[in-house]
Each structure stands twice: as structure tokens, then as C-alpha cells.
All heavy atoms as an XYZ file, in Angstrom:
606
protein
N     -73.987    -10.183    -28.398
C     -73.433    -10.778    -29.582
C     -74.277    -12.000    -29.944
O     -74.257    -12.999    -29.238
C     -71.978    -11.149    -29.295
C     -71.408    -12.180    -30.174
S     -69.673    -12.620    -29.911
C     -69.233    -12.065    -28.326
N     -75.035    -11.937    -31.042
C     -75.845    -13.084    -31.461
C     -74.962    -14.253    -31.920
O     -73.953    -14.048    -32.602
C     -76.660    -12.552    -32.632
C     -76.601    -11.074    -32.518
C     -75.300    -10.766    -31.861
N     -75.364    -15.444    -31.534
C     -74.687    -16.665    -31.954
C     -75.714    -17.575    -32.600
O     -76.744    -17.895    -31.990
C     -74.048    -17.377    -30.760
C     -73.503    -18.781    -31.020
C     -72.345    -18.733    -32.010
C     -73.086    -19.423    -29.718
N     -75.453    -17.981    -33.838
C     -76.350    -18.864    -34.575
C     -75.597    -20.145    -34.890
O     -74.475    -20.102    -35.394
C     -76.819    -18.200    -35.897
C     -77.729    -19.138    -36.667
C     -77.501    -16.881    -35.619
N     -76.219    -21.281    -34.596
C     -75.634    -22.575    -34.928
C     -76.503    -23.232    -35.990
O     -77.714    -23.336    -35.824
C     -75.549    -23.468    -33.700
C     -74.611    -22.923    -32.642
C     -74.427    -23.875    -31.482
O     -74.149    -25.065    -31.720
O     -74.574    -23.410    -30.340
N     -75.872    -23.666    -37.070
C     -76.565    -24.331    -38.170
C     -75.985    -25.734    -38.290
O     -74.767    -25.894    -38.392
C     -76.362    -23.564    -39.497
C     -77.066    -24.267    -40.644
C     -76.826    -22.117    -39.365
N     -76.855    -26.729    -38.277
C     -76.412    -28.108    -38.439
C     -76.982    -28.641    -39.741
O     -78.185    -28.551    -39.984
C     -76.888    -28.981    -37.259
O     -76.424    -28.402    -36.039
C     -76.364    -30.400    -37.383
N     -76.092    -29.184    -40.570
C     -76.455    -29.700    -41.887
C     -75.835    -31.070    -42.095
O     -74.793    -31.378    -41.517
C     -75.895    -28.795    -42.994
C     -76.298    -27.328    -43.007
C     -75.384    -26.557    -43.938
C     -77.724    -27.209    -43.457
N     -76.442    -31.844    -42.956
C     -75.795    -33.070    -43.406
C     -74.635    -32.652    -44.295
O     -74.774    -31.755    -45.136
C     -76.780    -33.967    -44.182
C     -76.066    -35.155    -44.799
C     -77.882    -34.446    -43.267
N     -73.485    -33.262    -44.100
C     -72.311    -32.885    -44.875
C     -72.529    -33.127    -46.365
O     -73.384    -33.914    -46.755
C     -71.072    -33.638    -44.392
C     -71.109    -35.133    -44.608
C     -69.920    -35.849    -43.995
O     -69.054    -35.211    -43.370
O     -69.870    -37.073    -44.150
N     -71.767    -32.398    -47.166
C     -71.846    -32.616    -48.599
C     -71.957    -31.341    -49.406
O     -71.942    -31.392    -50.629
N     -72.064    -30.196    -48.749
C     -72.126    -28.936    -49.496
C     -70.725    -28.435    -49.777
O     -69.793    -28.710    -49.028
C     -72.930    -27.915    -48.710
C     -74.417    -28.244    -48.771
C     -75.176    -27.642    -47.629
N     -76.586    -27.980    -47.699
C     -77.115    -29.061    -47.159
N     -76.356    -29.943    -46.544
N     -78.411    -29.291    -47.243
N     -70.607    -27.682    -50.834
C     -69.302    -27.153    -51.233
C     -68.896    -26.008    -50.303
O     -69.753    -25.392    -49.652
C     -69.363    -26.641    -52.669
O     -70.153    -25.463    -52.725
N     -67.609    -25.719    -50.254
C     -67.158    -24.571    -49.457
C     -67.852    -23.268    -49.878
O     -68.182    -22.445    -49.015
C     -65.653    -24.508    -49.731
C     -65.277    -25.919    -50.041
C     -66.469    -26.466    -50.804
N     -68.116    -23.091    -51.162
C     -68.778    -21.856    -51.599
C     -70.234    -21.815    -51.123
O     -70.750    -20.744    -50.786
C     -68.685    -21.683    -53.115
O     -69.356    -22.724    -53.778
N     -70.904    -22.953    -51.073
C     -72.271    -22.986    -50.545
C     -72.283    -22.649    -49.053
O     -73.135    -21.891    -48.588
C     -72.908    -24.362    -50.765
C     -73.279    -24.651    -52.197
C     -73.794    -26.071    -52.343
O     -73.144    -27.027    -51.928
N     -74.966    -26.204    -52.941
N     -71.338    -23.208    -48.312
C     -71.265    -22.925    -46.884
C     -70.925    -21.458    -46.641
O     -71.493    -20.823    -45.750
C     -70.238    -23.842    -46.210
C     -70.589    -25.328    -46.222
C     -69.432    -26.143    -45.668
C     -71.867    -25.601    -45.462
N     -70.039    -20.904    -47.451
C     -69.672    -19.493    -47.313
C     -70.877    -18.608    -47.580
O     -71.111    -17.621    -46.868
C     -68.523    -19.156    -48.282
C     -68.020    -17.737    -48.136
C     -67.400    -17.559    -46.749
N     -67.190    -16.169    -46.451
C     -68.068    -15.381    -45.817
N     -69.229    -15.849    -45.413
N     -67.772    -14.123    -45.579
N     -71.655    -18.950    -48.607
C     -72.869    -18.180    -48.924
C     -73.876    -18.278    -47.782
O     -74.526    -17.283    -47.420
C     -73.482    -18.678    -50.228
N     -74.021    -19.457    -47.195
C     -74.924    -19.644    -46.068
C     -74.520    -18.749    -44.897
O     -75.361    -18.058    -44.309
C     -74.929    -21.114    -45.635
C     -75.706    -21.440    -44.358
C     -77.197    -21.207    -44.551
C     -75.427    -22.861    -43.930
N     -73.243    -18.746    -44.579
C     -72.751    -17.910    -43.478
C     -73.052    -16.442    -43.745
O     -73.519    -15.723    -42.855
C     -71.241    -18.141    -43.264
C     -71.005    -19.544    -42.703
C     -70.643    -17.069    -42.349
C     -69.561    -19.996    -42.730
N     -72.820    -16.000    -44.970
C     -73.093    -14.609    -45.317
C     -74.563    -14.257    -45.189
O     -74.918    -13.206    -44.633
N     -75.432    -15.119    -45.699
C     -76.880    -14.862    -45.640
C     -77.388    -14.865    -44.200
O     -78.203    -14.025    -43.816
C     -77.643    -15.890    -46.468
C     -77.411    -15.777    -47.960
C     -78.034    -14.521    -48.560
O     -79.039    -14.010    -48.015
O     -77.509    -14.048    -49.571
N     -76.924    -15.823    -43.398
C     -77.345    -15.884    -41.997
C     -76.865    -14.633    -41.260
O     -77.621    -14.021    -40.502
C     -76.830    -17.178    -41.319
C     -77.011    -17.117    -39.803
C     -77.525    -18.394    -41.893
N     -75.632    -14.254    -41.479
C     -75.086    -13.056    -40.832
C     -75.924    -11.824    -41.164
O     -76.312    -11.061    -40.276
C     -73.621    -12.827    -41.252
O     -72.843    -13.954    -40.829
C     -73.066    -11.557    -40.640
N     -76.232    -11.638    -42.442
C     -77.022    -10.468    -42.851
C     -78.432    -10.505    -42.255
O     -78.941     -9.482    -41.793
C     -77.066    -10.367    -44.379
C     -75.734     -9.894    -44.960
C     -75.807     -9.629    -46.453
N     -75.879    -10.855    -47.231
C     -74.834    -11.629    -47.524
N     -73.624    -11.305    -47.095
N     -74.989    -12.716    -48.247
N     -79.054    -11.679    -42.248
C     -80.412    -11.787    -41.708
C     -80.436    -11.475    -40.211
O     -81.312    -10.749    -39.732
C     -80.973    -13.185    -41.963
N     -79.484    -12.010    -39.474
C     -79.444    -11.769    -38.030
C     -79.106    -10.310    -37.745
O     -79.729     -9.679    -36.882
C     -78.451    -12.727    -37.338
C     -78.247    -12.342    -35.879
C     -78.947    -14.165    -37.447
N     -78.157     -9.759    -38.470
C     -77.791     -8.349    -38.266
C     -79.004     -7.449    -38.503
O     -79.276     -6.532    -37.721
C     -76.641     -7.967    -39.186
N     -79.747     -7.734    -39.546
C     -80.912     -6.919    -39.901
C     -82.036     -7.074    -38.875
O     -82.590     -6.098    -38.394
C     -81.402     -7.293    -41.298
C     -82.567     -6.459    -41.811
C     -83.011     -6.864    -43.219
N     -83.561     -8.221    -43.239
C     -82.962     -9.287    -43.750
N     -81.772     -9.179    -44.324
N     -83.534    -10.474    -43.723
N     -82.368     -8.305    -38.524
C     -83.537     -8.536    -37.672
C     -83.246     -8.358    -36.187
O     -84.163     -8.071    -35.413
C     -84.124     -9.941    -37.913
O     -83.123    -10.921    -37.646
C     -84.623    -10.069    -39.341
N     -82.008     -8.540    -35.766
C     -81.655     -8.387    -34.352
C     -81.024     -7.030    -34.075
O     -80.597     -6.772    -32.948
C     -80.711     -9.506    -33.921
N     -80.948     -6.192    -35.108
C     -80.352     -4.861    -34.971
C     -78.962     -4.952    -34.345
O     -78.647     -4.273    -33.366
C     -81.270     -3.951    -34.144
C     -80.881     -2.485    -34.288
O     -80.296     -2.115    -35.333
O     -81.154     -1.716    -33.343
N     -78.159     -5.859    -34.919
C     -76.792     -6.062    -34.438
C     -75.817     -5.774    -35.577
O     -76.130     -6.051    -36.739
C     -76.620     -7.499    -33.966
N     -74.658     -5.246    -35.271
C     -73.673     -5.047    -36.342
C     -73.194     -6.407    -36.864
O     -73.018     -7.349    -36.072
C     -72.540     -4.282    -35.659
C     -72.734     -4.466    -34.203
C     -74.176     -4.786    -33.976
N     -73.012     -6.539    -38.165
C     -72.594     -7.833    -38.727
C     -71.339     -8.409    -38.074
O     -71.243     -9.626    -37.883
C     -72.340     -7.525    -40.206
C     -73.176     -6.321    -40.480
C     -73.197     -5.531    -39.204
N     -70.413     -7.564    -37.706
C     -69.173     -8.073    -37.099
C     -69.406     -8.668    -35.701
O     -68.536     -9.360    -35.172
C     -68.089     -6.992    -37.054
C     -68.454     -5.734    -36.321
C     -69.213     -4.709    -37.165
O     -69.560     -4.981    -38.328
O     -69.462     -3.621    -36.627
N     -70.579     -8.420    -35.121
C     -70.908     -8.998    -33.818
C     -71.619    -10.339    -33.935
O     -71.777    -11.043    -32.941
C     -71.781     -8.023    -33.022
N     -72.054    -10.693    -35.132
C     -72.795    -11.942    -35.342
C     -71.801    -13.090    -35.485
O     -70.842    -13.015    -36.260
C     -73.695    -11.846    -36.601
C     -74.401    -13.172    -36.851
C     -74.694    -10.703    -36.458
N     -72.045    -14.143    -34.747
C     -71.223    -15.353    -34.822
C     -72.061    -16.461    -35.441
O     -73.212    -16.665    -35.057
C     -70.750    -15.793    -33.438
C     -69.998    -14.725    -32.657
C     -68.683    -14.379    -33.354
N     -67.865    -13.495    -32.558
C     -67.705    -12.197    -32.808
N     -68.345    -11.638    -33.815
N     -66.911    -11.462    -32.066
N     -71.483    -17.189    -36.390
C     -72.181    -18.303    -37.042
C     -71.295    -19.534    -36.936
O     -70.118    -19.494    -37.310
C     -72.483    -17.986    -38.529
C     -73.181    -19.173    -39.192
C     -73.328    -16.725    -38.658
N     -71.867    -20.601    -36.443
C     -71.178    -21.892    -36.377
C     -71.917    -22.850    -37.296
O     -73.128    -23.026    -37.172
C     -71.169    -22.462    -34.942
C     -70.424    -21.526    -33.999
C     -70.560    -23.864    -34.928
C     -70.556    -21.918    -32.536
N     -71.190    -23.457    -38.221
C     -71.779    -24.448    -39.122
C     -71.215    -25.810    -38.734
O     -70.001    -25.999    -38.707
C     -71.464    -24.130    -40.599
C     -72.019    -25.222    -41.509
C     -72.019    -22.771    -40.979
N     -72.110    -26.715    -38.446
C     -71.708    -28.088    -38.105
C     -72.198    -29.003    -39.220
O     -73.366    -28.955    -39.592
C     -72.342    -28.533    -36.790
C     -71.954    -27.693    -35.610
C     -72.650    -28.209    -34.349
N     -72.610    -27.236    -33.292
C     -71.590    -27.070    -32.460
N     -70.528    -27.826    -32.579
N     -71.630    -26.162    -31.509
N     -71.295    -29.825    -39.703
C     -71.666    -30.798    -40.726
C     -71.644    -32.191    -40.098
O     -70.682    -32.572    -39.457
C     -70.705    -30.734    -41.904
C     -70.827    -29.449    -42.698
C     -69.988    -29.499    -43.944
O     -68.759    -29.344    -43.819
O     -70.564    -29.714    -45.019
N     -72.726    -32.905    -40.310
C     -72.904    -34.229    -39.726
C     -72.943    -35.254    -40.860
O     -73.636    -35.042    -41.853
C     -74.223    -34.282    -38.923
C     -74.461    -35.657    -38.334
C     -74.230    -33.218    -37.841
N     -72.229    -36.359    -40.715
C     -72.328    -37.402    -41.741
C     -73.768    -37.911    -41.859
O     -74.487    -38.019    -40.851
C     -71.410    -38.514    -41.223
C     -70.502    -37.856    -40.239
C     -71.284    -36.719    -39.650
N     -74.184    -38.231    -43.062
C     -75.548    -38.713    -43.303
C     -75.848    -39.985    -42.517
O     -76.991    -40.248    -42.168
C     -75.769    -38.943    -44.799
N     -74.817    -40.745    -42.204
C     -75.006    -41.980    -41.438
C     -75.219    -41.714    -39.950
O     -75.566    -42.625    -39.198
C     -73.803    -42.905    -41.624
O     -72.630    -42.274    -41.146
N     -75.004    -40.471    -39.512
C     -75.133    -40.133    -38.092
C     -76.369    -39.289    -37.794
O     -76.485    -38.726    -36.712
C     -73.895    -39.355    -37.620
C     -72.654    -40.181    -37.658
N     -71.431    -39.680    -37.305
C     -72.423    -41.471    -38.015
C     -70.507    -40.609    -37.429
N     -71.095    -41.705    -37.858
N     -77.280    -39.168    -38.740
C     -78.480    -38.343    -38.560
C     -79.666    -39.188    -38.989
O     -79.713    -39.672    -40.123
C     -78.359    -37.106    -39.427
C     -79.400    -36.050    -39.227
C     -80.702    -36.227    -38.884
C     -79.228    -34.656    -39.390
N     -81.352    -35.025    -38.828
C     -80.456    -34.034    -39.139
C     -78.148    -33.853    -39.747
C     -80.635    -32.661    -39.219
C     -78.329    -32.490    -39.833
C     -79.563    -31.908    -39.558
N     -80.618    -39.355    -38.088
C     -81.749    -40.231    -38.394
C     -83.061    -39.608    -37.940
O     -83.094    -38.783    -37.036
C     -81.579    -41.587    -37.716
N     -84.117    -40.030    -38.591
C     -85.484    -39.688    -38.185
C     -86.305    -40.962    -38.305
O     -86.278    -41.632    -39.340
C     -86.056    -38.600    -39.088
N     -86.993    -41.292    -37.236
C     -87.814    -42.502    -37.283
C     -86.998    -43.761    -37.506
O     -87.424    -44.658    -38.225
N     -85.812    -43.825    -36.929
C     -84.935    -44.995    -37.019
C     -84.424    -45.266    -38.431
O     -84.049    -46.380    -38.767
C     -85.618    -46.242    -36.440
C     -84.625    -47.368    -36.170
O     -83.453    -47.065    -35.848
O     -84.998    -48.541    -36.314
N     -84.439    -44.247    -39.284
C     -83.894    -44.369    -40.635
C     -82.898    -43.232    -40.812
O     -83.248    -42.063    -40.640
C     -85.004    -44.265    -41.706
C     -84.415    -44.365    -43.101
C     -86.056    -45.345    -41.486
N     -81.649    -43.575    -41.126
C     -80.659    -42.518    -41.308
C     -80.879    -41.808    -42.643
O     -81.504    -42.350    -43.561
C     -79.223    -43.075    -41.282
O     -79.016    -43.886    -42.440
C     -78.939    -43.863    -40.011
N     -80.351    -40.623    -42.732
C     -80.442    -39.876    -43.990
C     -79.716    -40.646    -45.091
O     -80.171    -40.691    -46.226
C     -79.896    -38.448    -43.817
C     -80.855    -37.669    -42.926
C     -79.700    -37.768    -45.161
C     -80.414    -36.278    -42.574
N     -78.605    -41.291    -44.735
C     -77.887    -42.098    -45.721
C     -78.782    -43.212    -46.268
O     -78.825    -43.453    -47.475
C     -76.625    -42.694    -45.106
C     -75.815    -43.526    -46.076
C     -74.532    -44.048    -45.452
O     -74.325    -43.954    -44.243
N     -73.672    -44.594    -46.271
N     -79.514    -43.879    -45.380
C     -80.431    -44.939    -45.824
C     -81.534    -44.365    -46.709
O     -81.904    -44.974    -47.715
C     -81.029    -45.653    -44.611
C     -80.017    -46.471    -43.840
C     -80.489    -46.902    -42.468
O     -81.426    -46.283    -41.914
O     -79.913    -47.862    -41.933
N     -82.047    -43.194    -46.354
C     -83.067    -42.535    -47.173
C     -82.510    -42.210    -48.555
O     -83.174    -42.430    -49.572
C     -83.553    -41.249    -46.504
C     -84.346    -41.460    -45.253
C     -84.646    -40.149    -44.536
O     -84.316    -39.069    -45.014
N     -85.265    -40.240    -43.370
N     -81.274    -41.681    -48.601
C     -80.655    -41.331    -49.876
C     -80.429    -42.568    -50.739
O     -80.668    -42.548    -51.946
C     -79.318    -40.599    -49.633
C     -79.485    -39.219    -49.049
C     -78.171    -38.615    -48.580
O     -77.174    -39.308    -48.352
N     -78.170    -37.304    -48.415
N     -79.973    -43.642    -50.117
C     -79.743    -44.885    -50.865
C     -81.053    -45.425    -51.432
O     -81.095    -45.904    -52.562
C     -79.069    -45.914    -49.963
C     -77.629    -45.566    -49.643
C     -77.020    -46.424    -48.549
O     -77.744    -47.243    -47.920
O     -75.811    -46.263    -48.297
N     -82.107    -45.323    -50.642
C     -83.419    -45.791    -51.093
C     -83.888    -44.962    -52.292
O     -84.419    -45.497    -53.267
C     -84.424    -45.706    -49.945
C     -85.735    -46.372    -50.196
C     -86.581    -46.352    -48.940
C     -87.847    -47.157    -49.120
N     -88.648    -47.184    -47.893
N     -83.688    -43.636    -52.240
C     -84.071    -42.761    -53.350
C     -83.256    -43.082    -54.603
O     -83.784    -43.073    -55.710
C     -83.896    -41.285    -52.974
C     -84.890    -40.799    -51.945
C     -86.307    -40.732    -52.489
O     -86.737    -41.515    -53.332
N     -87.053    -39.782    -51.982
N     -81.968    -43.354    -54.415
C     -81.125    -43.707    -55.560
C     -81.595    -45.009    -56.198
O     -81.628    -45.133    -57.412
C     -79.663    -43.840    -55.125
C     -79.004    -42.518    -54.825
C     -77.600    -42.682    -54.262
O     -77.163    -43.787    -53.932
N     -76.889    -41.579    -54.154
N     -81.973    -45.965    -55.374
C     -82.462    -47.239    -55.899
C     -83.760    -47.031    -56.673
O     -83.964    -47.629    -57.720
C     -82.671    -48.242    -54.771
C     -81.387    -48.764    -54.187
C     -81.612    -49.630    -52.967
O     -82.725    -49.740    -52.444
N     -80.539    -50.242    -52.476
N     -84.637    -46.175    -56.165
C     -85.878    -45.865    -56.874
C     -85.564    -45.247    -58.223
O     -86.191    -45.573    -59.223
C     -86.746    -44.900    -56.065
C     -87.586    -45.524    -55.024
C     -88.487    -44.468    -54.401
C     -89.439    -45.063    -53.414
N     -90.316    -44.044    -52.814
N     -84.590    -44.319    -58.248
C     -84.202    -43.674    -59.494
C     -83.643    -44.666    -60.493
O     -83.924    -44.599    -61.687
N     -82.870    -45.611    -59.991
C     -82.299    -46.642    -60.865
C     -83.397    -47.564    -61.377
O     -83.374    -47.998    -62.517
C     -81.231    -47.430    -60.106
C     -79.984    -46.630    -59.823
C     -79.028    -47.343    -58.882
O     -79.286    -48.511    -58.524
O     -78.023    -46.718    -58.498
N     -84.372    -47.867    -60.526
C     -85.467    -48.753    -60.922
C     -86.332    -48.125    -62.008
O     -86.947    -48.817    -62.791
C     -86.357    -49.092    -59.722
C     -85.656    -49.996    -58.718
O     -84.609    -50.567    -59.068
O     -86.150    -50.109    -57.585
N     -86.401    -46.793    -62.042
C     -87.259    -46.094    -63.000
C     -86.444    -45.315    -64.024
O     -86.973    -44.495    -64.730
C     -88.197    -45.136    -62.257
C     -89.193    -45.850    -61.387
N     -88.888    -46.956    -60.625
C     -90.502    -45.616    -61.147
C     -89.941    -47.359    -59.964
N     -90.941    -46.569    -60.254
N     -85.156    -45.594    -64.093
C     -84.279    -44.868    -65.014
C     -84.433    -45.348    -66.437
O     -85.206    -46.260    -66.749
N     -83.687    -44.732    -67.344
C     -83.810    -45.047    -68.766
C     -83.414    -46.475    -69.115
O     -83.829    -47.014    -70.125
C     -82.886    -44.041    -69.441
C     -81.965    -43.563    -68.381
C     -82.698    -43.710    -67.089
N     -82.619    -47.125    -68.261
C     -82.176    -48.496    -68.554
C     -82.954    -49.515    -67.756
O     -82.566    -50.660    -67.634
C     -80.685    -48.627    -68.258
C     -79.848    -47.651    -69.010
N     -79.680    -47.724    -70.365
C     -79.171    -46.548    -68.614
C     -78.918    -46.731    -70.774
N     -78.603    -46.001    -69.730
N     -84.072    -49.099    -67.211
C     -84.882    -49.968    -66.366
C     -85.698    -50.944    -67.203
O     -86.112    -50.661    -68.318
C     -85.831    -49.103    -65.510
O     -86.734    -49.918    -64.827
N     -85.972    -52.089    -66.613
C     -86.834    -53.065    -67.287
C     -88.310    -52.680    -67.142
O     -89.170    -53.251    -67.777
C     -86.587    -54.441    -66.691
N     -88.595    -51.696    -66.275
C     -89.978    -51.250    -66.013
C     -90.311    -50.076    -66.912
O     -90.424    -48.963    -66.486
C     -90.130    -50.838    -64.537
C     -89.740    -51.881    -63.573
N     -90.378    -53.078    -63.464
C     -88.733    -51.921    -62.655
C     -89.806    -53.800    -62.525
N     -88.805    -53.120    -62.028
N     -90.539    -50.318    -68.178
C     -90.886    -49.230    -69.091
C     -92.315    -49.288    -69.439
O     -92.954    -50.254    -69.562
C     -90.057    -49.310    -70.363
C     -88.629    -48.947    -70.104
C     -87.942    -48.848    -71.420
N     -86.511    -48.874    -71.162
C     -85.632    -48.622    -72.075
N     -85.976    -48.317    -73.278
N     -84.366    -48.655    -71.808
């Protein structure tokens, strides 16, 4: 029985997660020659503040990107 664990930063909709589970199940069933009902998928969602690379959390990266967008947005003084 194949078991696949997927870890994502939280924030996807239930329909996105459901689609992910379906696609992973089909891919594993096809490539591992296993019946779909034997495939197990575990989806773990991690808060952006609890996932980091290079001592920078994903939340910090997202905030930095948002600030960049605001700095270069239509109401920016930098035109």
C-alpha cells in the first residue's frame, strides 16, 4: 500500500487540496501499478511562520514581497 505525504504551507482552499489528493492518487496508482483504493495520501499544512529557509520564514518572505508590491504599486511615490 503506497503512502504519500505532502507538506504545504497552509492557505489553499479545500477544493485545491481535494484536487491535489486526487492527482497524487492517480499518479501513484499509475506509476506504482497499485489500485487507487490502496493509495494513501496525507496532506500536512504548516503555518507560514513555522517554515523557514536560510533563517527566513515563508511568512517573512511573503511580507517582504507584499512590501515590494506596495512600494511599486499604482499609488507609489516611485513612478
